N, C-alpha and C positions, 0 to 999 in steps of 0.2 A: 619562288612562289610561296614557299613556307615562311620565308623571312618576311614577306609582305603581310601574310596572314597574321604572323605573330605581332608585327608592329601595329597592325590594325586593332588587335585585341588589347594590346597595351594602351593604345590610344583611347579606346572606349573605356577601359578600366580607370584611366586617369581622369577622363571627363566625368565619369560617374562619381568618382571619389571627390572631385572638385565640387560637384553639385550637392553632395551629402555633407560637406563641411559645415554649411550653415545649420544643418539639423543636429549634428553631433553635440554641440554645447547644450542645446535644449534637452536632448535625450539624457545627457549626463546630469543636468540639473534635476530633471524629473526623477531619474533613478536614485540620485543621492537623496532627494527629498523623500522618496518612498522608503528608502532604507532607514533614514533618520526617524520617519514616522513609525515604521515598524519597530525599531529598537525602543522608541519612547513608549509605544503601546505595550510592548513586551515587558518593559521595565515597570510600567504602571500596574500592569496586571499581576506581575510577580509580587510587587509590593502589596497589592490588594489581597492576594492569596496569603502572603506572609502575615499581614495584619489579622486576617480572619483566623488563620491557624493559631497565631499567637494568642488572640483573644479567646478562642475556644479552649486552647491549652490552659490559659490562665483561669478561665471560668471553671474548667474541669478540676484544676488544682485547688481553686478556692472552694469548690463544692466538696472535694475530698476532705479538705481541712475542716470544713463545716460539719460534715458527716462524722468525722473522728471526734470533733469537739462535742457534738450532740451525743455520740455513743458514750464518751467518758462521763458526761453529765448524767446520763441515764444510769450508767453503771454505778456511779458514786451514790446516787439516790437509793438504789437497791442495796448497795453495800451498807448504807446507814441503817437499813431495816434489818438485815441479817446479822449485823455486828453493831448493836446500839451503844456499847460501852465496854470498858475493860473489866468491869465487875459482872461479867456474864459467863454463862456456860460456854458459849461459842468462842469467846476470847481465850478461855482456859484451854479448850481443845486446840485452838490455833497455836497457843504457846507451846503446848506439849508436842504438837506436830512439828513445830519449828525446831525444837530441841532435838527431836528424833532425826530430822533431816541433817542437822549439823553433825550429830554423832555418826550418822551413816557416811557422811562425806569424809570424816577423819578416818573411819574404819577402812574406806576404800584406799586411801593413801597408805595406810599401814599394811594392808594386804598386798598392795603393789610392791612395796619395799621387801616384804617377806618373799614374794615370788622371785625378786632379783637375787636375794641371798640364797634361795633354794637352787637357782640356776648356777650360781657360783660354786655351791657345794657339789653339784653334779659334775661340773667341769673339773674341779679339784679332786673328785672322788673321795670326799670327806664324808664317810658314812655316818659317823656319830653326830656330827653337826647337822647333817641332813635330817636325821631322825628327830633331833631336838627342834629344829625349825619347823619340821612337818607337824609335830605335836602342837607347836604354837599356832601354826596355820589352822589346824583342826579346831583348836580351842577358840580362836577368833571367829570361826565360822558359826559357832553357836549363837553368840550375841548378834552377829551380822544377820543371820537368818531371822532371829527374833525381831530385830529392828526393821527388816524388810516387811515382815508380816505386820508389825505394829504400824508401819506407814500406811499400808493398805487399809488396816482397821480404822486408823484415825481419819484417813481420807473419806471412808464411808460414813463415819460418825459425824464428821464435819458437814458432809453433804446432807445428811439427815437432819442435823441441827439447823442448817440454813433453810432447808425445805420447810421445817416445822415453823420457823419464824415467818416465812413468806406465806405459808398456808393460813396461819392464824391471822396475819395481817389482811390477807385477801378475803378470808371468810368474814372478818369484822366489817370490811367495806361492803362485801357482797350482801350482807343481811341488814345493813343500815338503810333506813329510809326506803325500804322495799325495792332496793336496787335489783334483787333477783327477779322481780317482776318487770321493772322498767327496762332492764337491759335487753329483753327480748321483745317487748311490746311497744316501747316508746323510742328506742334507739336501734340503729342498724349497723353500728361500727364493729361489734363483736358477734360473729356468726356462731361461734362455739365457745361460750365462756367456760363450760365444763372442761373442755380440752385445755384451755389456758390455765385453769385453776389446778389441774392435775398434771398433765404431761409436760406443759411448758415450764411450770415451776420446778418440777422434778429435774428436767434436763438442764435448766439454768443452774440449779443448786449443785448438781453433779459436775457441771462444766467448770464452775468457779472453784470448787474444791479440787478438782483434778488439775486445773491450770496452776493453782497455787503450788501444789506439790511438784508439778513437772516444770515449773519455772524457777522456783526457789532452789531446789537441790542442784540443778545444772549450773546455776550461777555460782553456788558455793563450790561445786566440783571444779569449775574452771579456775576460780581464784586459787584454790589449794594446789591444783595441778601445775599452774604457771609458777607458783612459788616454789614447789618441789623441784620442777625441772630446772629452774634458774639456779637453785642451790647446787644441784648435781653438775650443771655446766660450769659454775664458778670453781668447783673443786678441780676441774680439768683445765682451768685457765681459759675457758671459753665463755662466751655470752650467748644466751638464748635470744638475743635481740633480733638477729637476722631471721632465724627460723620462725620466731613468733610473728615478726612483721609479714613474712611470707604466708604463714598460716592465717593471719588476720586478713590479709588481702584476699586470699582464696575464699575464706569463710564469708566475708562481707559480700564478695562478688556472687557467691552461691546464694546467699540470702536475698540479694537484690534480684537475681535472675528468677529465683523461685517466687518472689513477690510479684514480679511482672507476669509470670506464667500462671500464677495461682488463680483459679476460678473464684467467682463470688459465692463462696460457700455459705456465708451468712444469709444471703438472699435465697439461695437454693434450699437451705434448711428451713427457713421461715415459710417458704411456699410448701415444703413437704408437711410441716406442722398444720398448715391450713387445710391441705388435702386430707390429712389424717383426721382432723376434726370434723370436716364435712362428711367423711365416711361414717364416723361414729354417730353423727347427728342423724343420718339417714337410718342407721340401725335402730336408734332410739325411737324415731318416728314410727317405724314398723312395729316395734314392741308395744308402743303406747296405743297405736291405732290398729292393732291386729284384728280385732273383731270387725271393725268397719271395712277393712281391706278384704277380709274373708267374705263378708256379705256382698260386696261389690264384685268379687272375683278379680281384684286388681293385682294379683300376685305377679303377673307378667310385667306390668308397669313398674312395680316395686323392684322386681328382679333386674329389669333393665337399668333402673335408676341406681341400684347398688353396684351393678357391673360398671356403669359409667363412672361413678365416683371412685370405684376401686381401680379402674384402668387409668384414671387421672393420677391416682397415687402411684401406680406402677410406673407410669411414664415419668413422673417426677423423680422417683427412686432411680430408674434407669438413667435419667439425665445426670443425676449426681454420681452414679457409679461410672458412667462414661467419662465425666470430667475428672474423676479421681484416677482412672486408669492411666492416662498419659502423665498426669501430674505426679503420681506415686512413682512411675517408671523413671521420670526425670529426677525426682528427689532421691531415689535409691542409687541411681548412677552417680550423681554428684557426691552424695554423702557416704556411700559405701566404697566405691571404687576410686574415685578421684581423691577423696580424702585419705584413703589407705596409702596410695602412692605418695601423697604429700607427707604423710606421717613418717614413711620410711626415710624420706629426705631429711625431715626435721630431726629424726633420731641419729641419722648417719653423720650429719655435719659436725656436731660437737664431739662425737666419739672419734671420728677419723681425723679431724683437724686439731683436736686437743692433745695435751701432753699427758703421758701416763705417769702415775704417781710412783711406780716402781720400775726399776731397770731390769727386773727379772721377767723374761719372756712369759713364763708360766703365770706369774702374778698379773702381768698385763692382760693376758687372755682371760683369766678368771674375772678380773675387774671389769673388762669390757663386756663380758657376758652378763655380769650383774647389772651394769649400767644399761645395757641394751634391753634386758628383760624388764627392768624397773621402768625405764623410759617408755617402752612399748605399752606396758599396762597403764601407765599414767596417761599416755596419749590416747589409748583406747577409751579410757574414762572421759577424757576431755572431748574426744570426738562424739562419744555417746551423749555427753551433756549438750554439745552444740546441736546434734541431731534432734534431741528432744526439744530444744528451744525453737528450732526452725519448724519442726513438726507441729509444735504448739501454735504456729501461725494459723494453721487450718482451724484449730480449735478456737482460736480467738475470733476468726470469722464466724464460726458457728455460734460462739457466745454472743456475737453481735446480733444475730437473728433472735436468739432466746431473750436477750436483754430488751430488744425492741418489743417483742410480743408481751413480755411480763410488764414492762413499764407502761406500754400503751393500755394494757388491761386495767392497771391501777389508776391510770390517768382518766380513763373513761368512767370508772367507778366514781372518782372524785367529782368529775364534771356532772354526772347524774345526780350526785348529792346536792349540787348547786343548781339543779333543774336546767342543765344545759344538755339538750338532746340534738342528735343529728340523725336524720332519716334519709333513706335512699331516694325518696322523692323530692328532696329539698331543691334539686336543680330544675324541677319541672313545675314548681309552684311559684306564685307571685310573691313580691316583696311588699314592704310597707307602702311604697309609692303607688302600687297597683290597687291598694285597698280603698274602698269608698268611704266617704264621710269620716275622715280622720280628724276627730275632734281635738285630740292632744296626743302627746307622745306616749300616753299610758291608756288612752281610751280609744278603742276601735269599734266601729259598728260593723257587725258581720251580717252576711246574707246567707240564707239557706242555699245549699248547693255550691257555695263558694269553696275554693281550695286555697288555703293560705299557707305561707311559710312560717313554720313554728320555731325554726332554729334560733331566731333572735327576738321572738315575740315576748313582751313582758308578761310575767306571770303574777297571779294574785295568790297570796298565801292564805289558806283557810284559817279562820279564827275559831279556836276551840273554847267553847263555853259549856256551862252546866245546864243550859236551857234547851231551847227548841232548835230545830233544823230550819235555817233561813237562807234562801237563795234570792239574790237581787240582781236581775239582769245578767245572769250567768250563761254564757254560750256553751253549748255542748259540741266539742270539736274532737274528732278522732285523732289518734297519733299520726295519721297520714296527712292531716290538715283539712279534712272534709268537714264542713260546717253542716251538722244535721239538725241543729236547733240554734237559731240566732240569739235568742235571749229567753231565759226561763226565770220566773220569779214565783216563789212559793214559800209558804211558812207552814211547817208541820209542828203542831203542838202535841205534847204527850196526850194520848187518848184519842187523837185523830188518826184513825186507821185508813191508810190510803190504798186504793186499788189502782194500779198503773196498767193501762192498756194502750194498744196501738199496733200498727203493722210492723213487720220485721224491719229492723234497721232504722227505726224512728228515734231511738235514743233511750229506750227503757233501761236496758242493762248499762248503757253508758252513764246514765244518771247515778246508778249505784257505784260505778267506778269513781265518779267524781266525789260522791259523798264519802267513799272509803279512802280518798286521797291517792288512788292509784293513777288517775289521770290529772294532769295539771289544769288549773283554771286560768283562762286567758282574758277575763274581764268580769266586771261586776264585783260582788262581794259574796262570801260564803261563810256562814257560821254553822258549825257542827259540834255535837258533843264529843268528848274524848273518845279515843279508839275503843277503850274497854266498855263504853256504854252503847256501842253499836255492834251488831253481829250479823255477818253476811252468810247466807246459806245458798249455794248454787244448786243447779239442777243435778249435777254430778258431784256429790260431796267427796272430798279428799279423804282417803283412808291412810293413816300414817303407819309406819312400821312400829310394831310393839304389841302390847297385850290388848285384850278386849277393854280393859279399863282405860287404856290410853285413847281408844277410839271415842269414848264418851267425853273425856275431860280435855281433849285436844283444843287449843295448844298448850294447856297447862301440863305440868309434870305432877307426879304423885306427891312430891313435897309441897307443891303449890296447892293441890287438892286438900291435903291435911291442914295446911295453914289456913285455908278458908273454912275449915270445920266440917268438911264433907267426909262421909264414910261410904263403904261399899253398900251398906243397906240403903243409904240415900240414893246412890247411883241406881240401885235395883228399882227403887220407886220411880225414878225418872224413866227407866226403860219400860216400866209398867204404864206410864203415861202415854208412851208412843207405841205400845203393844209389841215390845221386843223383849219382854222379861224371859221368854222361853230360850232366848239365845244364850243366856248365862249357863243354863243347864246343858243345852245342846253342845256348847263349845268347852265344857268341862271347867267352868269357873272363870273368874276375872283375870287370872294370871296366864291364861292360855295365849299362845302366840301363833298366829296364822297369817296367811296372805289374805287379808280381809277384803281386798278388792275382788277376789275370786270367791271367797267363802260366802259373803253376803250377797243376796240378790239385789236387783235394782231398787225395789221398794224398801227393802231392809236398810240399804245404804241411805236412802232419803230420810227414813225415819230416824236413823242414827244421827243424821245432820240436825234434825229437829231436837233430838235428845241433847245435843250439845247446846242448843239454845236454852233449854230448860236448866242445864247445869250452870251456864254463865249468867243467866237472868239479866240480859241487857235492857236498857230503856227502849231502844229501837231495834227491830229485827228487819233486815233487808232480805226478803224471800223471793228468789228468782226461779220461778217454776219448780220449786223445791219439793213439791208433792205430786208431780205429774204421774208418777208410777205407784201412787198410794190410792187405795180405794176411797170412794167419796165419803163413806160413813166414818172411816178412821181419820181421814183428813179433817173432817168437820170437828171431831172431838179434840184433835190436836190443836186446831186453831182456837177453839173455845177455851181450852186449858191455858193457852198462851195469853189470851185476853184476860182471863181470870187472874193471872199473875201480874197484870199491869204492864205487859210488854206491848208497845205500840208497833203495829204491823204495817210494813210497806211491802205490798205484794205485787209481783208480776205474774199474771195467770190468764188463761183463756177459759177457765172453768166457771160457768155461772153459779155453781154450787157454793162458791166462796164469796159471792157478793154480800151475803147477809152478815159477814164478819167484818165489814168495812163501813166506814162512815162517809168517806169522800172518794171521789174519782178524779184521777189525773189522766187525761186522754190525749195522746199525741196523734196528729192526723197524717204523719208521714211526709208532710210538705214543709216541715219546720214550724208548724203551728201547734198549739196546745190549748186546753181549757180545763178548768177545775169546777167541779160541781158537787153538791152534797148527794150522797147515795140515797135514792128512794128505791129500796130493794124490790118492793112489791110491784111498783110501776115498771121498773126495768125488767122484772121477770115476766110480767104480762106482755110487754113489748117484745121480749125475746121469744116467747111462745108464739105470738102473732107472726113474727118474722119467720120462724121455722115453719109455721103452717103455710104462709104464703109461698115460701121457697119450695115446699113440697108440692103445692098446687101448680106453681109455674113449671116445676120439673116435669109434670105430666102433660103440659100443653103440647110440646112437640110430638109426643107419642100419639095424642088424640088427633092432631092434624095429619100425621102420617096414616093413621087408620082410616080417617075420613077420605083421604085421597085414594086409598086402596079400594074402598067400597064404591066410590064414584067410578073408578075404572071398571070394576066388575059389572056395574049396572049400565055402563056405557053413557054415563051422564057427565056433563061438564060441571066441574066444581064451581 
């Protein structure tokens, strides 16, 4: 029965196998096709990934090469500034420094050989020779210590000389063509130029000087050490080729590993400089606007702002410290412990495998001790040199950051000299294609309220003449690109005293900035007198550091004053014109030095500004609310004195009391429009009085209506 059952199962199995024979080739073909497709897809995908990785790697390497090239170009440009020629103080210091470095390198070799001889004397128990060599060793230590001190001194002198060159160059650029004004008002690329002109230049100068010292001496040490070790090995019939090859391999591998693991110190230091500059800027703003902040009670806001900027600096410093922690640990392990073991091998090979010069065992031991001690000291000097070279890689990265900051600062200054400005809003405004009525590549018709891109806008250079002030179709455009007046045409002849009025933000002060060449002109034509024939007095006059005399004659110096023939008695007469003669007695004479911003009251500072006008005697005076804190009677006498001297007045004011001192009115309507008319003082004063009377009457109407309603309610009547 079991046999039958088994045969039945076999029969069924054979039948099923026979049925599936026709399916098996198809399944095999499908499986093989799927496998081939899978392998092809995998191969294509791997090649695609490989190409992408290769392209990214090549792009990264190309970017690295480009960055290094740019860094070298920037560094060379700065080096040309700090080292302009061989007949300079800087080159002399550099030469003396180089000689001192070479001398110190030879002294290191000599001291290492003395140490070996001293060790041999100890092994041989030769007391007299030991004392003689010890005296030589002490004698050499005196010039060696002097050279060490001289190297630090020369490094500091070099850094100071480099810094002086850069500071003078930077100051010259900073004060040319009013760059100090334009850098903060017309351009947004440098947030803290004071930080760049002080700290960044200092750090760059010190970094260059330090790197020169810490790269030149190690290279000299390495050359002399290799030469000395090779000479010692040759005496024993051995070559230092194998140990040097081993040391070179380990050193290059160490340097490559440290380079791979090195953080981007240049970028980190540059970001730290930016944070430090922002913190200083916030401090400066608080000091400058302390009174306003106190009035508003804004100490909490400023406190939080200071803490925010300080915390940003702390986070950046912590980031740098965290990056340095692991990097320094790796660096110390490789260069202190790994190299020490390698040094023992390099010393032992020539000594153990070489031939002794003497057959005497005692002589052999002494000679080996001398060779070991000398070789060890030489290797320590060589290892220290290599360590300083590799450690300098971090400083090179830091130098990259300082170089970028200083170079970019100078580059921005130069572009501002050529009227090339970049604002933060440049990405939000329109371009030429979006401007209406584009008549030509140099003529653009602007509209009030329009926002235009100023980065590439052609500029009109003012023409300086000895005659009148003439504006023809000049638009008034803010540094942000806001058009506040599409076109202004006006001619101001000497003797035409203009009163300029209008609502806030209509372009009154902006007109003065254009006349003073603080803002660029983007259309029309502008003819103005030379700078010395126009004098601008703001609402808050600037008080310079110096004596009381300096406040009156600013921006002239005492030598300029004497060259013009002015005396202290003349200055006293000027102060009498502005009713400030008492200040000379109160402040103990002309040579007294004080913090004049705090010593003088608001009205006194404004009258001091008017005193400067009487001193310089310009043809045109631009007066921007400059007597708002002065009493009306004193103000009138000052204006009359200015007219008597032949000074043409252009005044921005809201005081009707000054109308009578002007002949013409320039009025802005706040919508981009303007008009000019002759001043009829009596008619305008009568209209002003009528306006004030009507305003008083209208102010009482709501009160009368309210009282009438109350009476009707009491009487129970309907109004």
